[in-house]
C-alpha positions in Angstrom: 15.9 -9.7 14.6 17.7 -7.9 17.5 21.0 -6.8 17.1 23.9 -6.7 19.8 26.1 -3.9 20.3 29.4 -3.8 22.7 28.9 -2.6 26.1 29.4 1.2 27.1 31.6 1.9 30.4 29.2 4.2 32.4 29.4 5.2 35.9 28.2 2.4 38.1 26.4 0.3 35.3 28.5 -1.7 32.9 26.2 -2.9 30.4 23.9 -0.1 29.1 23.7 -0.4 25.1 23.5 2.0 22.5 22.7 5.6 23.4 23.5 4.9 27.1 26.7 6.8 27.0 27.9 9.8 24.8 30.9 7.8 23.6 29.2 4.9 21.9 30.6 1.4 20.9 33.6 1.4 23.4 35.1 -1.8 24.7 33.7 -2.5 28.0 36.1 -1.4 31.0 37.2 -4.9 32.4 37.6 -3.0 35.8 34.1 -1.9 36.1 31.7 -4.1 38.2 29.3 -5.8 36.3 25.6 -4.4 36.9 24.2 -7.4 38.3 27.0 -7.4 41.4 26.8 -3.8 41.9 23.1 -3.3 41.8 22.5 -6.3 44.1 23.7 -4.2 46.7 20.6 -2.3 47.9 22.3 0.8 49.1 24.2 1.1 45.9 21.1 0.6 43.9 19.4 3.1 45.9 21.9 5.7 45.4 22.1 5.2 42.1 18.2 5.5 41.3 18.3 8.6 43.4 21.0 10.3 41.3 19.6 10.0 38.0 17.1 12.5 38.3 20.2 15.0 37.8 21.4 13.0 34.9 18.0 13.3 33.2 18.2 16.8 33.9 21.3 17.4 32.5 20.5 15.8 29.2 17.6 18.4 28.8 19.2 21.4 30.6 22.6 21.2 31.4 24.4 23.1 28.6 24.1 24.8 25.4 24.8 21.6 23.4 21.5 20.5 22.6 18.7 21.4 20.3 16.8 23.9 22.5 18.5 27.0 21.1 17.3 25.9 17.7 13.7 25.1 18.8 13.5 28.6 20.2 14.6 30.3 17.3 12.1 28.2 15.2 9.5 29.3 17.2 10.0 33.0 17.5 10.9 32.5 21.1 14.3 33.7 20.8 16.4 35.7 17.9 20.2 35.5 17.7 22.6 36.2 15.0 25.1 33.6 16.2 25.9 30.4 14.5 26.5 29.0 18.0 24.8 25.7 18.5 23.1 26.0 14.9 20.8 29.2 15.9 21.4 31.0 12.5 21.0 27.9 10.8 17.4 27.4 11.9 16.0 30.8 10.8 12.4 30.6 9.8 11.7 31.4 6.1 15.2 30.4 4.9 14.2 26.6 4.0 16.2 25.3 6.9 16.0 21.8 8.1 17.3 19.5 10.7 20.2 18.3 8.7 21.3 14.7 10.0 23.4 14.0 7.3 26.9 12.4 8.5 29.4 14.8 9.9 27.0 17.8 9.7 27.8 20.7 12.1 25.0 20.2 14.3 25.3 16.7 15.1 26.8 17.4 18.6 23.6 19.2 19.6 21.1 16.8 17.8 22.3 13.8 19.4 22.8 14.9 23.1 19.3 14.6 24.2 18.7 11.4 22.6 21.9 9.7 24.1 21.4 10.9 27.6 17.7 10.4 27.9 18.2 6.9 26.2 20.8 6.3 28.9 18.4 7.2 31.7 15.9 4.9 30.1 18.4 2.0 30.0 19.7 2.7 33.6 16.0 3.0 35.3 14.8 -0.3 33.3 18.2 -2.1 34.7 17.2 -0.8 38.3 13.7 -2.1 37.9 14.8 -5.6 36.7 16.9 -5.9 39.6 13.9 -5.2 41.9 11.9 -7.7 39.8 14.4 -10.3 40.4 14.4 -9.9 43.9 16.2 -7.0 45.1 14.6 -5.3 48.1 15.8 -2.3 50.6 14.2 -3.8 53.4 10.9 -2.4 53.7 7.8 -1.9 51.5 7.8 1.9 51.6 11.5 2.0 50.6 10.6 -0.3 47.8 7.8 1.5 46.6 9.8 5.0 46.6 12.6 3.0 44.7 10.1 1.4 42.2 8.0 4.8 41.6 10.9 7.0 41.1 12.8 4.3 38.5 9.4 4.3 36.6 9.2 8.2 36.6 12.9 8.7 35.2 11.6 6.0 32.9 8.5 8.1 32.0 10.1 11.4 31.7 13.0 10.2 29.6 11.0 8.4 27.1 8.6 11.5 27.2 11.3 13.8 25.9 12.5 11.2 23.1 8.8 11.3 22.0 8.7 15.2 21.9 11.8 15.6 20.2 12.6 12.9 17.8 10.8 11.1 15.1 11.4 7.8 16.5 13.6 6.0 19.4 14.4 2.6 21.1 12.2 1.8 24.0 14.3 -0.3 26.3 12.3 -2.2 29.1 12.8 -4.4 31.8 12.8 -7.2 29.3 15.4 -5.9 27.2 18.7 -7.8 27.6 21.8 -5.5 28.5 23.7 -5.6 25.1 20.4 -5.5 23.2 19.9 -2.6 20.9 16.3 -2.4 20.9 14.4 -1.6 17.6 13.3 1.8 16.6 9.6 2.7 16.9 7.5 6.1 16.0 7.4 8.7 18.4 3.7 7.7 19.0 5.0 4.4 20.4 7.6 6.0 22.6 5.0 8.3 23.8 2.8 5.3 24.8 5.5 3.5 26.6 6.2 7.0 28.6 2.4 7.1 29.7 2.8 3.4 30.6 5.9 3.8 32.6 4.2 7.3 34.6 1.2 5.1 35.2 3.1 2.5 37.0 5.2 5.4 39.0 1.5 6.8 40.0 0.5 3.2 41.1 3.8 2.4 42.9 3.7 6.1 44.8 0.0 5.0 46.3 1.7 2.0 47.9 0.7 2.2 51.9 3.9 3.4 53.6 5.4 5.1 50.5 8.5 6.5 51.9 8.9 10.4 51.0 12.1 11.3 48.5 15.0 12.5 50.2 15.8 15.9 49.5 18.7 15.1 47.1 16.5 13.0 44.9 14.5 16.0 43.2 16.5 19.1 44.5 14.1 21.5 45.4 13.0 23.9 48.1 10.1 21.6 48.7 9.8 18.0 49.8 7.9 15.4 47.7 5.6 12.9 49.8 3.3 10.6 47.9 0.7 13.1 47.1 3.2 15.8 46.0 5.4 13.4 43.9 1.8 12.1 42.0 0.8 15.8 41.3 4.3 16.3 39.7 3.9 13.1 37.6 0.4 13.8 36.5 1.8 17.6 35.6 4.5 15.9 33.3 1.9 13.6 31.9 -0.4 16.3 31.0 2.6 18.1 29.3 3.4 15.2 27.3 -0.1 14.2 26.1 -1.0 17.7 24.5 2.8 18.5 23.2 3.5 15.2 21.8 1.5 16.3 18.8 3.1 17.5 15.6 0.0 19.0 14.1 -3.5 20.7 14.8 -5.0 17.8 13.9 -3.0 15.5 16.1 -3.3 17.8 19.1 -7.1 18.0 18.7 -7.2 14.2 18.8 -5.3 14.2 21.9 -7.1 12.8 25.2 -8.4 16.1 26.4 -10.4 14.3 29.2 -7.3 12.8 30.7 -5.4 16.1 30.2 -8.0 18.2 32.3 -7.9 15.5 34.7 -4.4 15.3 35.2 -4.1 19.1 35.1 -6.8 19.2 37.7 -4.6 16.8 40.0 -1.3 18.2 39.0 1.0 20.8 40.9 -0.6 23.4 43.1 2.1 25.9 42.8 5.3 26.4 40.5 7.6 23.7 40.6 11.0 24.8 41.3 14.5 22.8 41.1 17.2 24.4 43.1 20.2 24.6 40.8 23.8 24.6 41.7 26.6 25.5 39.2 28.9 22.9 40.7 26.7 20.0 41.4 23.6 20.7 39.4 20.7 20.8 38.3 21.6 23.6 35.9 19.9 25.8 33.6 22.3 27.0 31.0 20.2 28.5 28.3 18.4 30.8 30.5 21.9 32.1 31.9 23.2 32.6 28.3 20.0 34.4 27.2 20.5 36.9 29.9 23.8 38.1 29.4 22.1 40.6 26.8 24.4 40.1 23.6 23.8 38.7 20.2 22.8 35.5 21.9 19.4 37.0 22.6 16.3 39.5 21.9 12.7 39.1 21.7 11.6 38.9 18.1 8.4 40.9 17.3 6.1 37.9 15.8 4.8 36.7 18.9 5.2 39.6 21.6 3.9 42.2 19.4 0.3 40.8 19.7 0.5 42.5 22.9 0.8 46.0 21.5 -1.8 48.5 21.5 0.0 51.6 19.7 -0.5 50.5 16.0 3.5 49.8 15.9 2.7 46.0 15.4 -0.1 46.5 13.1 2.2 48.4 10.9 5.1 45.8 11.5 3.0 42.9 10.6 1.9 44.6 7.2 5.4 45.1 6.1 7.1 42.5 3.9 9.3 40.2 5.8 12.6 41.3 3.9 11.8 45.0 4.7 11.3 44.8 8.6 13.7 46.4 10.6 14.6 48.7 7.6 16.7 51.4 8.6 18.1 49.7 11.5 14.8 50.1 13.6 14.2 47.7 16.2 10.8 46.9 17.1 9.1 49.0 20.2 5.4 48.4 21.5 3.2 49.5 24.0 1.1 47.4 26.2 -1.2 47.4 29.1 0.4 43.8 29.8 2.3 44.3 33.0 4.5 41.5 32.2 6.2 44.2 30.0 7.7 47.7 30.8 5.1 50.3 31.0 5.3 53.7 29.1 4.7 55.3 25.9 8.4 56.0 25.0 11.4 54.0 25.2 12.8 56.0 27.8 9.7 55.8 30.0 9.8 52.0 29.7 13.4 51.9 30.7 12.7 54.1 33.6 9.9 52.0 34.6 12.0 48.8 35.0 15.5 49.3 34.9 17.2 46.0 34.9 19.7 47.2 38.0 16.5 47.2 39.9 16.4 43.2 39.8 19.7 42.1 40.8 19.2 41.4 44.5 19.1 37.6 45.8 16.0 35.6 45.5 14.4 38.9 44.1 11.1 38.7 41.9 11.5 41.0 39.2 8.8 43.6 38.5 8.3 42.5 34.8 9.3 39.6 32.5 10.9 41.7 29.7 12.8 44.8 29.7 13.3 47.5 27.4 17.0 47.2 26.4 19.3 50.0 28.0 22.5 50.5 25.9 23.5 49.8 22.1 20.8 48.0 20.0 22.0 44.8 18.1 21.7 45.1 14.4 23.1 41.6 13.6 21.4 39.2 11.6 18.1 39.9 9.9 15.7 42.7 10.5 12.6 40.8 11.4 14.2 39.7 14.5 15.2 42.7 15.9 13.5 44.4 18.9 14.0 46.6 21.9 13.2 43.8 24.4 15.1 41.1 26.3 13.6 38.4 28.6 14.5 39.2 32.1 12.0 37.2 34.6 14.8 35.2 36.0 17.7 38.1 36.1 17.9 37.8 39.8 18.7 34.3 39.6 21.4 34.5 36.9 23.2 37.3 38.6 22.8 36.8 42.4 20.8 33.5 42.8 19.9 32.9 46.5 22.8 34.7 48.0 25.4 32.1 47.5 26.3 33.1 43.8 24.5 33.4 40.3 22.6 30.3 39.0 22.7 28.8 42.6 19.3 28.5 44.1 15.4 27.8 43.2 14.4 28.6 39.5 11.0 27.5 38.0 10.9 24.4 35.8 7.3 24.0 35.7 4.6 26.9 36.2 1.3 26.3 37.6 0.0 28.8 35.1 1.3 25.9 32.3 -0.8 23.3 33.9 -3.8 25.5 34.1 -3.5 26.6 30.6 -3.5 22.5 29.6 -6.7 22.3 31.6 -8.1 25.6 29.9 -7.3 24.4 26.5 -9.1 21.2 27.2 -12.1 23.0 28.5 -12.1 25.1 25.3 -11.8 22.0 23.0 -14.6 20.5 25.1 -16.8 23.9 24.8 -16.8 24.2 28.7 -15.7 28.0 28.1 -16.8 29.3 31.5 -14.5 26.8 33.1 -11.7 27.9 30.7 -12.1 31.6 31.0 -11.9 31.4 34.8 -8.5 29.6 34.5 -7.3 32.2 31.9 -8.2 35.2 33.9 -6.0 34.4 36.8 -2.6 35.3 35.1 -4.6 37.8 32.7 -6.3 39.9 35.5 -3.2 39.7 37.6 -1.1 41.3 34.7 -3.6 44.2 33.9 -5.6 42.8 31.3 -9.6 42.8 31.6 -11.1 39.7 32.5 -12.9 37.5 30.0 -16.7 37.8 30.6 -18.1 36.3 27.3 -18.1 32.6 27.3 -17.7 31.1 23.6 -15.2 30.3 21.2 -15.5 33.3 18.9 -16.2 36.3 20.7 -12.9 38.9 20.9 -11.5 39.4 24.4 -12.2 42.6 26.1 -10.2 46.0 25.5 -11.7 47.2 22.2 -8.7 48.9 20.7 -6.7 48.1 23.6 -7.2 44.3 23.4 -4.8 41.8 23.9 -3.7 39.8 22.1 -4.4 41.0 18.7 -3.7 38.4 15.8 -2.8 38.3 12.2 -6.2 37.4 10.5 -7.1 35.8 7.0 -7.1 36.5 4.2 -4.1 38.6 4.0 -2.8 38.3 7.4 -1.5 41.9 7.1 -4.4 43.2 9.3 -4.9 42.6 12.9 -8.1 41.6 15.1 -8.7 41.1 18.8 -7.9 37.5 19.6 -10.7 34.7 21.0 -10.4 32.8 24.2 -8.3 30.4 22.5 -5.9 33.1 21.5 -6.2 34.7 24.9 -5.1 31.2 26.6 -2.3 31.0 23.8 -0.8 34.5 24.9 -1.1 33.5 28.6 0.6 30.2 28.2 3.4 32.1 26.0 3.8 34.8 28.6 3.9 32.4 31.5 6.1 29.4 30.1 8.5 31.6 28.1 12.0 29.9 28.8 10.5 28.2 31.9 11.2 24.7 30.6 12.7 23.0 27.3 11.2 24.9 24.2 7.8 25.4 25.4 6.8 27.7 22.3 8.2 25.1 19.9 6.4 22.3 21.4 3.1 24.2 21.9 3.4 26.1 18.5 3.5 23.2 16.3 0.6 21.6 18.0 -1.2 24.8 17.6 0.0 25.1 14.0 1.6 28.3 14.8 4.9 27.7 13.5 6.4 29.3 10.3 5.6 27.3 7.3 8.3 24.8 6.4 9.5 24.6 10.0 10.8 21.1 10.8 8.3 19.4 13.3 10.9 17.0 15.0 14.6 15.9 15.0 15.8 12.4 13.2 17.4 9.8 15.3 21.0 10.8 15.5 23.2 9.8 12.4 25.4 7.8 14.7 22.8 5.5 16.0 21.4 4.8 12.6 24.8 3.9 11.5 25.4 1.7 14.4 22.3 -0.2 13.2 23.5 -0.8 9.8 21.6 1.8 8.0 23.1 3.2 4.6 23.8 6.5 3.9 20.7 6.9 1.9 18.4 5.8 5.0 20.1 8.5 7.0 17.8 11.6 6.2 17.4 15.2 7.1 14.0 16.1 8.9 12.3 19.0 7.2 11.0 20.2 3.8 12.8 18.6 1.0 13.7 15.2 -1.0 14.6 12.2 1.2 13.4 13.5 4.6 11.2 12.3 7.0 7.6 12.2 5.8 5.3 14.9 6.9 8.0 16.6 9.1 7.5 20.3 8.0 5.0 22.8 9.3 2.4 23.9 6.9 1.2 27.7 6.8 -0.7 27.9 9.9 -2.9 30.1 12.2 -1.1 33.5 11.6 -0.5 33.2 7.8 3.4 32.7 8.4 
């Protein structure tokens, strides 16, 4: 039986239901026009659908108050000693879980993506219902654009709900304005996201489709039907691979479909034009670039690029002794995304961060050897000399109008290429995979892969990259195979470019530390509103009373 809830008063739409605004169960504003009257005006309906890409964006990227900081800590993409946004409550090896108990200190972060993306799903569904009931914008091309964009919004909002949460409510065109919707498993949410993206592609193929106006997706480029379809297929490829919680689920993904989507995806990096006043935003990248206790690159993953022997010594040291003597991790690598040189002084001279502060400037390296005092806060296994600085120019100068204003990457072409490459590896089409991997590998100073199988070590001998911990002890290193080369390229090229990339890939590859939570629970506020008893409001992660199978097993690298 479906439950009903009171309305939320939300900008332009009076009846959005639970999860459709950040203050739930409010009394409806009697002065707010009802949705049927408002959305019956074509110009208002079109303006609303056009505005909701930014709203979708806000749930994922606007501020620090979401789960991205936790996910980055759990996947070794970042290390911070701070309690801010529950970062130091999510340290690996600590038994941390995604506590969803009533009143838990992380509840604000854990509910934000759920609530905003549920709102986007609700609004987009309401807009589509209006068109199904006869709304027209006056031409086939404009109607097709409206329908394609609304379905795209449904697809990407449901897609992120499926990636992050164990379950969610799927609101459709048929869902009544006050119906709460039943919670369904993330796999069902994912299926609904795929169906919506399929419909978006179909609508975009309508003859006469009108290109998106520049403000619909703020970007340096415009989106005609072909460009928009490539973007949709790229998101579809990302969701198909990253919804997996385990290596078994990822192996079972539809890799033929992922390869096809990637081959027909974006042909260059997808940028959004950010604006600190009007959005879109990219708050976590800006915060990491402040060089404080918010950020340093922990050695676990980046150390695989070391050829000096430092990482071999570090990985063989017990976790509790890593960083002993206040010694941060130092590495030497031929990978040109890192500063070059055999000493810290040489690396700092190779790439001083002051050399990358001009407007719209491409930084010479993705990472920098920190200049100034090292941070020894927190646990020693997180300390290193390295910061992520790929987007430093954007953070301090932007496009010249001010820091954090201007184009920045939100989806890299390399990510889509590596999805295709992973599919080829899984299909044993190794030559095709190597051709894709070699694009960024060779560009960044690493030798091309020329042996096309799944077991041969990457070239480079003693200077191979990556070197990975191997069984049985996982305290020794060996040159990685083609799969590990693909993973290295994807990690380096996607770091901090979109929402928690190392976490989403790491759980499907089986690379997260043992016991790491694999997703978050539906926020307890939403469960309470559904009449769930306290005993039914669980914490995800290891332990009694938590979601079944929601913690990572010991994986690829023995962590």
